[in-house]
Wavefront OBJ file of the C-alpha trace (Angstrom):
o trace
v 18.801 123.840 169.221
v 16.575 124.083 172.603
v 19.719 124.432 174.610
v 20.941 127.365 172.530
v 17.658 129.278 172.685
v 17.267 128.730 176.372
v 20.649 130.532 176.844
v 19.747 133.220 174.619
v 16.230 134.307 175.354
v 17.022 135.324 178.960
v 19.273 137.893 177.329
v 16.691 138.796 174.865
v 14.140 139.370 177.662
v 16.563 141.473 179.441
v 17.167 143.762 176.504
v 13.422 144.095 175.628
v 12.548 145.085 179.260
v 15.448 147.458 179.277
v 14.308 149.176 176.063
v 10.557 149.270 177.391
v 11.922 151.024 180.625
v 13.978 153.468 178.930
v 11.261 155.984 177.976
v 9.468 155.389 181.586
v 12.888 156.405 183.262
v 13.060 159.406 181.209
v 9.736 160.855 181.950
v 8.440 161.766 185.193
v 5.913 159.681 187.015
v 2.477 160.842 186.365
v 0.820 162.079 189.624
v -2.040 159.771 190.759
v -5.465 161.338 191.723
v -5.673 161.956 195.260
v -8.361 159.964 196.083
v -6.135 156.668 194.626
v -3.019 157.877 196.438
v -1.467 155.441 198.722
v -0.623 156.722 201.995
v 0.681 154.560 205.301
v -1.740 154.744 208.046
v -0.755 156.997 210.988
v -0.745 155.615 214.122
v -4.138 155.662 215.584
v -5.387 157.874 212.675
v -7.579 157.183 209.630
v -6.299 155.613 206.589
v -7.823 157.981 204.452
v -7.749 161.754 204.436
v -10.129 164.310 203.473
v -10.282 166.706 200.583
v -8.505 169.300 202.705
v -5.129 167.847 202.075
v -2.102 170.126 202.029
v 0.890 170.527 199.580
v 2.985 168.707 202.058
v 0.640 165.547 201.576
v 1.285 166.139 197.819
v 4.799 165.808 198.110
v 4.651 163.009 200.367
v 2.684 161.045 197.650
v 5.226 161.828 195.093
v 8.011 160.417 197.055
v 5.882 157.053 197.663
v 5.173 156.744 194.070
v 9.029 156.890 193.479
v 9.726 154.252 196.068
v 7.126 151.918 194.530
v 8.755 152.184 191.143
v 12.154 151.719 192.545
v 11.095 148.371 194.237
v 9.506 147.325 191.023
v 12.840 147.947 189.275
v 14.808 145.901 191.637
v 12.290 143.112 191.450
v 12.693 142.942 187.563
v 16.541 142.931 187.685
v 16.351 139.823 190.201
v 14.125 137.912 187.881
v 14.513 139.562 184.458
v 12.849 136.730 182.404
v 10.828 133.941 184.414
v 11.082 130.224 183.386
v 7.474 130.273 182.163
v 8.120 133.161 179.998
v 11.055 131.413 178.220
v 8.957 128.230 177.816
v 6.354 130.193 176.171
v 8.418 131.900 174.021
v 10.217 128.662 172.896
v 6.831 127.093 172.140
v 6.018 130.130 169.733
v 9.387 129.542 167.740
v 8.686 127.970 164.331
v 12.025 125.900 164.481
v 11.729 124.738 168.181
v 12.087 121.031 166.960
v 14.949 121.694 164.810
v 18.496 120.252 165.731
v 21.177 123.027 165.390
v 23.711 120.089 164.255
v 21.476 119.075 161.561
v 20.973 122.628 160.437
v 24.808 123.238 160.258
v 25.444 119.934 158.517
v 23.108 121.053 155.791
v 24.697 124.411 155.545
v 27.948 122.846 155.239
v 26.789 120.299 152.512
v 25.290 123.193 150.608
v 28.429 125.164 150.828
v 30.347 122.003 149.841
v 28.100 121.397 146.723
v 28.205 124.912 145.660
v 31.976 124.673 145.721
v 31.813 121.483 143.766
v 29.506 122.907 141.405
v 31.861 125.917 141.003
v 34.643 123.395 140.326
v 32.442 121.593 137.625
v 31.438 124.725 136.229
v 35.075 125.806 135.927
v 36.243 122.799 134.443
v 33.340 123.013 131.824
v 34.306 126.729 131.016
v 37.944 125.341 130.611
v 36.757 122.608 128.115
v 34.608 124.951 126.377
v 37.444 127.370 125.937
v 39.663 124.396 124.787
v 36.742 123.762 122.239
v 36.804 127.267 121.097
v 40.447 127.191 120.540
v 40.204 123.901 118.607
v 37.538 125.399 116.474
v 39.341 128.627 115.995
v 42.553 126.647 115.096
v 40.536 124.609 112.675
v 38.884 127.620 111.266
v 42.261 129.310 110.429
v 43.758 126.244 108.876
v 45.736 127.094 105.827
v 43.839 126.805 102.593
v 45.816 129.001 100.206
v 49.436 129.496 99.666
v 52.298 131.694 97.743
v 53.936 129.157 95.261
v 57.305 129.183 93.564
v 56.571 126.776 90.611
v 59.299 124.533 89.490
v 59.432 124.370 85.633
v 62.956 123.169 84.722
v 62.603 119.940 82.947
v 65.858 118.610 84.448
v 64.701 118.982 87.925
v 61.181 117.561 87.288
v 62.836 114.568 85.221
v 65.211 113.830 87.956
v 62.528 113.790 90.809
v 60.595 111.287 88.666
v 63.438 108.903 88.394
v 63.753 109.065 92.151
v 59.967 108.394 92.681
v 60.204 105.600 90.229
v 63.136 103.961 92.197
v 61.330 104.271 95.282
v 58.006 102.634 93.906
v 60.031 99.840 92.623
v 61.233 99.035 96.113
v 57.771 99.678 97.787
v 54.666 99.587 95.461
v 52.688 100.983 98.456
v 54.454 104.448 98.138
v 52.960 105.122 94.607
v 50.096 106.808 96.418
v 52.396 109.113 98.220
v 54.054 110.588 95.254
v 53.394 114.162 94.238
v 52.821 114.775 90.585
v 55.478 116.449 88.389
v 53.160 119.305 87.520
v 52.499 120.062 91.041
v 56.119 120.537 91.999
v 56.737 123.718 93.847
v 58.359 125.661 96.754
v 55.911 126.994 99.385
v 56.871 130.684 100.284
v 53.866 131.431 102.498
v 50.783 129.707 103.866
v 47.486 131.534 104.827
v 43.828 131.130 105.415
v 41.335 132.979 103.294
v 37.738 132.705 104.209
v 35.650 134.312 101.381
v 36.298 136.098 97.875
v 36.655 139.317 99.610
v 39.783 137.822 101.291
v 40.931 136.259 98.202
v 40.774 139.645 96.477
v 42.705 141.412 99.307
v 45.360 138.590 99.005
v 45.677 139.112 95.379
v 46.160 142.872 95.948
v 48.885 142.007 98.624
v 50.648 139.848 96.304
v 50.766 142.535 93.554
v 51.847 145.170 95.922
v 54.873 142.818 96.966
v 56.314 142.939 93.404
v 57.987 146.297 93.853
v 59.334 145.169 97.290
v 60.820 142.082 95.832
v 62.137 143.674 92.779
v 63.748 146.279 94.907
v 65.339 143.410 96.810
v 66.481 141.776 93.867
v 67.974 144.863 92.169
v 68.012 143.489 88.707
v 69.826 140.303 89.777
v 68.652 136.758 88.928
v 67.894 134.339 91.916
v 68.845 130.873 90.662
v 68.184 128.286 93.197
v 70.139 124.948 93.332
v 68.563 121.657 94.249
v 70.547 119.064 95.521
v 70.239 116.149 98.110
v 67.238 114.631 99.758
v 65.960 115.097 103.397
v 62.558 114.416 105.139
v 60.369 115.499 107.973
v 59.925 112.947 110.424
v 59.999 110.150 107.770
v 56.714 111.246 106.575
v 57.662 113.774 104.034
v 60.348 113.481 101.344
v 61.760 116.521 99.615
v 64.582 117.897 97.813
v 66.870 120.370 99.479
v 67.874 123.727 98.394
v 71.731 124.389 98.297
v 72.963 126.798 100.887
v 74.133 129.915 99.041
v 73.459 133.712 98.609
v 70.428 133.081 96.473
v 68.790 130.860 98.890
v 69.341 133.688 101.637
v 67.634 136.282 99.242
v 64.722 133.707 98.891
v 64.260 133.611 102.661
v 64.342 137.513 102.588
v 61.619 137.655 99.967
v 59.410 135.242 101.922
v 59.977 137.516 104.882
v 58.962 140.720 102.861
v 55.725 139.193 101.491
v 54.798 137.782 104.887
v 54.921 141.247 106.384
v 52.912 142.850 103.287
v 50.233 140.232 103.855
v 49.974 140.524 107.757
v 49.835 144.351 107.227
v 46.769 144.132 105.073
v 45.071 142.035 107.988
v 45.597 138.587 106.219
v 46.007 135.720 108.664
v 49.523 134.371 107.168
v 52.498 132.616 108.244
v 53.675 129.923 110.432
v 54.998 129.635 113.880
v 57.918 127.468 112.746
v 60.826 129.133 110.808
v 60.646 129.056 106.985
v 62.470 126.107 105.430
v 62.288 126.276 101.497
v 62.078 122.680 100.192
v 60.586 120.823 97.452
v 58.118 118.098 98.365
v 57.970 114.996 96.141
v 56.573 112.540 98.405
v 54.426 112.616 101.622
v 52.188 109.838 103.488
v 49.408 112.361 104.225
v 48.198 112.087 100.419
v 46.388 108.715 101.303
v 44.579 108.009 104.392
v 44.727 104.127 103.895
v 48.574 104.712 103.147
v 48.868 106.178 106.613
v 47.211 102.865 108.176
v 49.931 100.718 106.072
v 53.017 102.828 106.314
v 53.902 104.746 109.207
v 57.293 105.895 108.437
v 59.271 106.239 105.089
v 62.271 104.001 105.147
v 65.329 106.516 104.147
v 67.169 103.601 102.728
v 64.847 103.647 99.677
v 66.399 106.838 98.604
v 69.713 106.204 99.867
v 71.252 106.629 96.396
v 70.092 110.239 96.003
v 70.735 111.782 99.081
v 73.462 113.828 97.379
v 72.176 113.804 93.952
v 72.274 117.345 92.016
v 68.791 117.805 90.567
v 69.304 121.109 88.664
v 68.710 124.898 89.050
v 65.557 126.900 88.938
v 65.232 130.693 88.173
v 62.916 132.537 90.010
v 60.646 134.348 87.722
v 56.996 134.068 89.019
v 55.098 133.456 92.300
v 51.432 132.376 92.346
v 48.700 132.610 94.755
v 47.321 129.095 94.824
v 44.499 127.220 96.288
v 45.034 123.940 98.222
v 41.257 122.922 97.843
v 40.075 123.869 94.332
v 40.315 121.701 91.496
v 43.903 121.349 89.850
v 44.826 122.485 86.634
v 44.836 119.589 83.691
v 48.772 119.675 83.634
v 48.616 118.949 87.624
v 49.485 122.474 88.939
v 47.436 124.143 91.625
v 44.375 126.568 90.860
v 45.919 129.693 90.481
v 44.348 132.919 91.756
v 47.010 135.561 90.846
v 50.615 135.902 89.754
v 53.416 138.203 89.760
v 56.215 138.057 87.154
v 59.833 139.374 87.641
v 61.280 141.095 84.633
v 60.170 141.575 81.177
v 62.697 139.019 79.561
v 60.809 136.303 81.337
v 57.247 136.951 79.505
v 58.472 134.829 76.482
v 59.556 132.055 78.752
v 56.251 132.176 80.464
v 54.533 131.676 77.111
v 56.909 128.755 76.350
v 56.163 127.103 79.680
v 52.596 127.331 79.298
v 52.624 125.653 76.034
v 55.018 122.967 77.497
v 52.548 122.477 79.941
v 49.585 121.955 77.834
v 51.752 119.774 75.456
v 52.594 117.557 78.485
v 49.009 117.151 79.471
v 48.218 115.916 75.975
v 51.192 113.521 75.967
v 49.904 112.139 79.239
v 46.396 111.728 77.793
v 47.802 109.841 74.667
v 49.792 107.668 76.944
v 46.689 106.728 78.682
v 44.970 105.807 75.509
v 47.871 103.751 74.399
v 48.094 101.956 77.755
v 44.238 101.091 77.168
v 44.723 99.804 73.517
v 47.687 97.786 74.783
v 45.581 95.854 77.120
v 44.567 92.493 75.991
v 41.078 92.647 77.082
v 40.468 96.027 75.504
v 41.996 94.584 72.168
v 39.867 91.632 72.142
v 36.765 93.541 72.784
v 37.721 96.091 69.757
v 38.427 92.924 67.637
v 35.247 91.206 68.424
v 33.219 94.507 67.619
v 35.033 94.802 64.210
v 34.119 91.216 63.367
v 30.412 91.736 64.240
v 30.268 94.874 62.161
v 31.904 92.936 59.124
v 29.521 90.047 59.543
v 26.520 92.335 59.691
v 27.836 94.134 56.357
v 28.129 90.731 54.600
v 24.867 89.781 55.580
v 23.153 92.770 54.217
v 25.137 92.695 51.073
v 24.202 88.960 50.248
v 20.559 89.752 50.899
v 20.477 92.709 48.572
v 21.822 90.282 45.839
v 19.357 87.528 46.351
v 16.599 89.981 46.226
v 17.660 91.374 43.123
v 17.757 94.913 44.565
v 19.174 97.661 42.273
v 21.248 98.679 45.330
v 23.187 95.639 45.247
l 1 2 3 4 5 6 7 8 9 10 11 12 13 14 15 16 17 18 19 20 21 22 23 24 25 26 27 28 29 30 31 32 33 34 35 36 37 38 39 40 41 42 43 44 45 46 47 48 49 50 51 52 53 54 55 56 57 58 59 60 61 62 63 64 65 66 67 68 69 70 71 72 73 74 75 76 77 78 79 80 81 82 83 84 85 86 87 88 89 90 91 92 93 94 95 96 97 98 99 100 101 102 103 104 105 106 107 108 109 110 111 112 113 114 115 116 117 118 119 120 121 122 123 124 125 126 127 128 129 130 131 132 133 134 135 136 137 138 139 140 141 142 143 144 145 146 147 148 149 150 151 152 153 154 155 156 157 158 159 160 161 162 163 164 165 166 167 168 169 170 171 172 173 174 175 176 177 178 179 180 181 182 183 184 185 186 187 188 189 190 191 192 193 194 195 196 197 198 199 200 201 202 203 204 205 206 207 208 209 210 211 212 213 214 215 216 217 218 219 220 221 222 223 224 225 226 227 228 229 230 231 232 233 234 235 236 237 238 239 240 241 242 243 244 245 246 247 248 249 250 251 252 253 254 255 256 257 258 259 260 261 262 263 264 265 266 267 268 269 270 271 272 273 274 275 276 277 278 279 280 281 282 283 284 285 286 287 288 289 290 291 292 293 294 295 296 297 298 299 300 301 302 303 304 305 306 307 308 309 310 311 312 313 314 315 316 317 318 319 320 321 322 323 324 325 326 327 328 329 330 331 332 333 334 335 336 337 338 339 340 341 342 343 344 345 346 347 348 349 350 351 352 353 354 355 356 357 358 359 360 361 362 363 364 365 366 367 368 369 370 371 372 373 374 375 376 377 378 379 380 381 382 383 384 385 386 387 388 389 390 391 392 393 394 395 396 397 398 399 400 401 402 403 404 405
């Protein structure tokens, strides 16, 4: 640091001296009083003159003053900044003892720390951005869907037969089975955050009815279910046969999706729509996922080409994934649209059929309870105790001669 200052200070001194001389050079040197004027002594004459000096003497004095200034300028140029002046200025510096190398290292370290801090901050921003995306993704996870209910008893009965055959081979998969009352084809999924959005979705479903009927043009969509397939060996489903009716169903799904999105509802999935009827999935039970990672396709090998039956499209429902299901096992329904007046009687029959099935299911549960040996023993014991108490009371009445006997 000291070496650097010793090199720089002389230049600074010269610059300061030049700046101080600039106004003097521009001004005319002031005339000194006559009694102070310096004059060279004449040979054999007196060093001073009297008051009777002539104008020529004044001109000589001015010339002498100019010569003196020139000599001073030459002296300053030869020694612009004396060594003792440099030392004195160095002593006044507050950072005289500071080493320039240490100072530079400190600056470089500060810059490195700033860069590292920026990198760390940038990484944190990326992480925070990722968390926001995860939160957003979680926030918009589907919780409602448009359902095409499966009500044909032939289809539901055939699927139950497949489920029973699989459970006989692997009891653990009983927790993965979908109840017959919940069988459906998902047409569209969406996220609805509040009651206002639910009402908006119900309105969108109602508006889509006219567009769907325009696509149908009075025709009946008859969906044929045949064969079994899977998604990553984690979901088992019944396939829809490839035909014109399936194509119409996909057009209906695309039309409904556009109507919902036009109303500002976050609906649809990134993957292409593939209509299917799910009857088994491992995600129904967390404990099961720990025990069974994949579903063995050989369990339903005998039904891979099985024909399950046909379902006529006559109704679409806006259903909740999270709300409590109906007694018959079907999802909680917010709104529905029905196609064609001729299906209204079928809907009534279907509703009655579902309620009847629910009652029959409860009766079967009661029968199972009564058939249990433990329950039967308990009931017999209670009946015997009641009979014994009645006999004891009757006997006591006879012995006492009570008229109630």
